[in-house]
N, C-alpha and C positions, 0 to 999 in steps of 0.2 A: 436552489434545486431542490426540489421535492424528493424524497428517499423513495417514494415509490409514486408509479403513472398506471392507472387500468388501461386497458384495450383502446379504447376509443381517444383519448389524450395522446397516444407513443402517436397510433396513425395519424392522427388530425397534424402533430407537432411533428411530422415527417413531411405531410403535405402541404403544410406550410411552406416549407425549404422548396420544396417543387414548385411552387406557384410563383414564391419571389422571382426564381429563373423564369417562368414561363411569363410571368408580366412583362418584365425587363425588356424579354424578347419581341412579347406585343408589341412595344412603344420603340423598337426598333436598336433595343439598346444592347450589349451583351450582359450576359445573366451574368450575376456576381453572389460571392459567399464572404461576410466580412467575418475574421478570428481575431481573438487576439495574439498579441506575440508570446508563444509560447517558448519564454528564455528566464533566466535567473534576473535580467536586466528589466522583467514586467512582473517580476512579483510584489506583492505590499502586503502589509499587513495590515488585516482587516479589525478593527479594535471589535465592533461588536459582534463578528463570531470567533477573533480569537486565533485565528486560522492566516496564514499565506494565501493571496488570492491572485488571480492575473491581475493587472492596473490597465491602464487607458489604451497604454499601443496595441497598433490593432495593423494587421494586415487584409489586403483585398483581394481574393480570388477571381479572376473572373476570364472568361474565353477571348481575350485578347492576344493570349502568348500560347504556343502548342499545348506546354507543359500546363499551365490550369487550366485551358480546355478540358484537357486529359483528367486532371482531377474531377470536374465537375460532373464530367461524363461516369467516372468511377463512380461518385455521391449518388447520382440516379436510380446505377445498377444496383449497389448495396443500397437502399432503400427501398425497391424495390424487391430485392431478394431478406429485408426484413419482415415487409408485411407479409410476404407471403411465408413464414417462419409465422408470425403473430396468428395467420388465418386458419392456417393448417396444425398450431400448438405443438411446433418442432421447434426445438432449439440446436443449433451449430458452434463445432468452437472456430475460433478465431484462424484457426489452421484450415479447415476448410471453408470459409470462405473464403480466404485466399488460393486455393484450388478451383474452388467455386469459378470465381472469373477467368480460371482460361476458357470459357465458354463465353467471356464479354467481348471480346474481338478487341476492338483500340482498346477496349476500358479494362482488360486485364492489369493487374497487378505486375510487376516487376518482381516484387519482394514482401515478403512478409512486415515486414517494418511499416513497409508501405498501407496496407491493408487496416495493421493495425492503428496506425495513424490515421486512417479515415475514417476509423470506426470513434477514434475519440473526438475528430471535429465536428461528427454528425452528433455525440455528445451536448460540446460547448451550444451549437447553435438551436438543438429542441429541447436543452434543458431536459433531456432525459438521461436513464443509466441505461450504462450497458445491458444489463439485466434486464431492462425494460425490452431491449432489442433481440433478446433471446441471444447473445451472445456471451460465449463463456469461455475463459482460456483452456489451455493444454490441460494444465495441473491444477486441483485444490488446493485448498487453505492449510495451515498448518497444523500441526499436530498439538493435540494438550489437553492437561491430564490434571485433578484436582476435585475439591469436593466443591463441584457444582453439576446443579440440574438442570436438564434442559430438556425440551423434546425437538423432534426432528420427525418432519412429513414424508414418509416414505412416496416410492412408486404407485401404491394403491393409494395414495392421500389419508393415511391414516396416521397418527400422532405416535412416535415412539419416544415412552418418556427414557433415559439417559441420565447415571449420573458419572461423570467424565473423570470418576476415580476406582468407583466400585463396579463397574459396569463396562470398565477396557481392558487391556491388555497393559503391557509395558509401551507400546509405543503410541496410548492415548487415544482421546477421539478426535476422527481424521475430521476439520472444516471443508464444508461444500462448496462449491465455488460460490453459493447465494445463502447468505445468511439473516436473508431478512425476514422479518416478523411470519412472512407468509410460510416459510421454509423452519425456520427456528424460533422456540420459544423459550425464551429464560425465564427459568421457573424456581428455584432458588439457589442456595449457595451457603456456605459455612466457609468462609477465606477472608482474612484481610487485607489482602493487596494481591495486583497479578503484576507476573513479572515475563517478560518476553526476551527470549534468550536467542542470538543469533547464529547458534551452531549446534547441529544435530550432537555430536559429542558430547557439548556441555549439557542438553536438555535431559541426555541419557546418563549422563554421570548425576546430575541433580535427581531423575526420578529414582534411579537405583537406590541413591543414598536418603529416599524417602523426604526430599526434603519439602516436597509440597505439603509432607503431612507436621511433620516437623515443624514448618515457618508460617501453615496455615496461609496457602495462598495456591492459586493458578499457574502452572507453566506453561507457555505456550512458545512454540517453538516459529521462530521466524523463518526457516530456509534461506537463510542470503536476506535479499530486499523483500521483504515482506507484500505478498499479494492482496489484492484489493479486499478479499474478503476476509482476510485476517488481520487487516487493517481495522476493516470494519467491526469485528468480533468483538476486537477488543476495545473499542470504542465503546459499542453499544453495553458492554459487559461492565466497562467503569461508569458509564453516565448511570446505566438502571439501580447498579447497586453500591453507586456512590464508591468507588473502590479506586483507590490510588495504583498507578499502571507506572513499572520500573523498568528500563531497559538493561540488561547486560551483555554487551557486545565484547567484540577486539578490537583493541587501539590502533585503528587505521581510518583513513580518510574515509574508505567505502563506509565502515562502521559507524562514521558520524553519520553519514547521508541517509542511513538506514533509521538511525534515531529521527533526524531529521521529519522522514516521511511519516514516524509514528505520530510524532509531538506536533510538528507546523504544517506537514502536506509536503508531498513532492511537487516538484518544478512538474511535472510530467501529467500529471493529475491535478494542477491548482485551482480547476474549474469547479471540483467537488471535495476540496478542502474538508469545508466543512460537515462533510459525510462522511469521511474516511479519518480525518486525524484527532487525535487523542489530548486537548489541549489540558496541559499541568503534568503530562508524562516527564518523568525522567530520570536522567542515565544517570547508570548505576557505576557504571565501569564497564570494561579497565579504559583509564585515563592515563592522561600522559605521566600526571603525579605517581601513580601505582607503579610503572615501570622502576621508577629507583626505591620509592618506600616499600617495594615488596621485593628487590632485587631481583625482577623476573628476567627472566631466558628473551631475548629480542632479534630482531633483524635488523640490518639498515634500510631505511625507506628507501626505496627506487626510483628513479627521476618520475615514472608515472605520479608514484605517490606524492613526490612532491608538486608536481603539478598540478595536482587534486589537492592538496590544502593550501596551496597559494588561491585557488580559484574560491576554497571554501573562506577564506581571508575576505571575500569582497560579496558573498551570499550573503543576502540578508537573516537568513536562518540563523546564522552564526556571526552576527553580530553585535552579540553581548559581549562583557571584558570577558565570562568566564573562558565561554568557548575561542575568544581572539588567544586569551593565555592559553589555554593548552594548544593549540593551533601552533601558535608560535614556538611553545616549550618543545614539541615533537620537531619542528623544522631548524630550531636550534641545536638539539640532541641527535638528530637524523635515525630514530630508531622508532619502532612499532613492537606492539606485543599482540600474542593469539591469549584468549580466556583458558583456552588449556594449558597455559604457560606455567597456571599455577598449579600443575600437577607436578612441578619442580618438588615442593612440598609435600607428595604425599597424595593418593586419590580421594581422599577425605577433607585436605587442607582448603577447598572450597566454601566445602558445606560447614565446617563446624569453624571457621579461624575467617576465611575473607570475607562470605557474603553476611552474616551477620554484624563483624564490624561497621561494612559499609552500609548496612540496612538500618543499623543503629542512628547514622547520622541523619536520618529522614525518619526516625521513629518508628522504624517498623522493624519483626523481626524475633521482639524481646521474647 
């Protein structure tokens, strides 16, 4: 998967999908689209890329059933819609594409999840990016603050230089949905590492306490499950500037998955893991060990939490001994904890005590 394709390449790759269907029909055969099985049972660690990718299990979508025929019809409508956007130099949100499908007759989508999944299917078969298709999510990426300087191309095509500490307010610099070099240039930095933070409350606490300056780091708010642009920006900064990435999140199964999406790749986007995942990212906390070690306020695991933790035990991204031990410890003790439970010891404890202690284990923050 290349990082970006030009207009002609994208249109050609989309036309190849249509041509394959057309050629099958000319031979009197039902048109087909072959896709990898998109589940945790079909992700494998790619030694060369250092991330988890889809394996060899495939599913064939053809016109021999009504449901599959409808999906192929939708694919043709989406391809036509994408080509129209490329030709007119327009873009669309995924939500807008869902509503536009109302005019596609039998090809209209029943839910937005269906349209989102089809956009991902076309990424896989064309080896293009959603950004190449001019499709964008409803929301932009995360907030970032720290002594890093970038250039962003504005609507007039002019480059604006922004220092993400000195030229922004307390909310930081907001990442756009497209963070590729044609939109964002990485210019300069004066940081030692990057810290990705799950919750907005903790991001704001660290900003208010001046942690980015005191610890010489860039802080990035993940906004829960991080958007593609957030994961892509973390990877770009880490690789371009050779900076380690630390992930600071809650101690629950959903936060573990947030970390996995950053460090190894998400199951949903395993076809572009090498584009989004930052290999070598480290999980800083909150860990299961921290609940007892720091005597943190905690909550009981819910049935859904327990189910998710048990599922993670068989997830290849959590197959290492460290993760197996952490997950089993949580299941044994039946507890989870939030980042902000550290406020038990005061508003400054997280920046004065907890983070310096945890970072010192990785040789950072001294």
